[in-house]
N, C-alpha and C positions, 0 to 999 in steps of 0.2 A: 353703581352695584347693586345687583339683585338682591333679593329679599334671600334665597338661598345662601348667597355670598357672604351676607351678616349672619344667618344660622351657621354657616360653616365657622366663621372666626370664632363665634361665641362657644360651640362645640370644641374646638380647638384649644382654647383659652379653657375650658372646664376641663379638657382631657390633662392639659399642663397641670392645673391644679392639683388634680388627683393623683398625677405622677408624684409631685412634690410630697403629698400625704404619704404616699407608700413609702418613698424615701425614709421619711420619720419614723413610720411604722416598723421599717427593718433595722432601723439603728441598734435597738438592743440585741438583735443577733449579730451584730458585727464588734459587739463589745465582749470583753473577754471575764464578764462577770460569772462566778459560779452561782449554781443553783440547786437546790435540792426539790425533787417532786413530790407533792403531797402537800395536805393541808395543815397548817400549824393551829394548835389551840390550846388554850389555858382553862382548866377546869378545878372546880374544888372538890375534893374527895376525901374519905375516911381513910386513916392508915391502917387499921386493923389491930392495933394495940388496945388492950383494954383498960388501960391506965391513962389513955390519952384523951383529953378534952373532945375530940373529935368525933368521939362515939355518938353524941347527941345530935350534932351538926357539923358536916365536914368542912374542915377549914384550912386543909392542906393543899396549895396551890402546885398543881401538876401540869407541867407541860407535855404535850403530847404530838406526834408526827403521824398523821394517818395517810395512808396510801393503799391503793387497789392493787392486789398482787393475785393474777389467777383467779379472778372473781371473788376474791375475798378482800375485806377491809383489815388491814394490818394496822396496829397502832405501835409506836416505838416510844418510850418516855425520853423526853430530851434533858439533860442533865442542867442544873441550874448555872452554870458559868458559860453553857453554849447557848442559851435562850436567845440573846439577842442577834447572835451571828447566824443561828439557824432560822430565826424569823425574817431576817435579812434575805436568806437563802432562798427561802420559800417566796417570799415577795419579789423575787426575781423570777421565780418559776411562773407565777400568776401573771406577771406582766407580759412573758413570752407568752403565755396561753393566750391572753386577751389580744395580744398583737397578731397572733395566728387568725383568729374570729374576724378581726377588724381588717385584716389583709384581705380576707376570702370576700368580705363585703365590699371593700375596696375594688377589689379586682371584678367583681359582678360589675358595678358602677363603670368602671372602666371599659369592660366589654360592651356594655348598653351605648357609652358615647361613641366607642368606635364603630358599632353597627350603624348608628344614626350619623355618622360623618361618612360611611360609605354610601347611605343612601342620598345624602345631599351630594355626594360627588359626581354619583352615577349619572350618565348620560345616556338618552335612548338613543339607537343607531337606527334610522329609518331607510 
């Protein structure tokens, strides 16, 4: 087997591995999990009542959902009973966004491998 034959087999092996990675990346898009677009955060703040202890130091935990809408950052307060559910939905959104970035990088690697396979398979016609 020639040197290019060995390289070709290695590149084909790499391509199969990248394709398997792509399948794993796409899995989250095939599930029926709900998601909420935005960022979830918990902050301590003052409530504004003059008789409350928080006038000295913010002590009330408030959960917020932040999202860009038409170029402006909008915030929504999350109810206490919905916090864990909303946190999970936002985490699903984050996983989808990360998968999109990873998939883009993965496709670029796959493209480079395919180009090198084309070069290795290319024969000259004299």
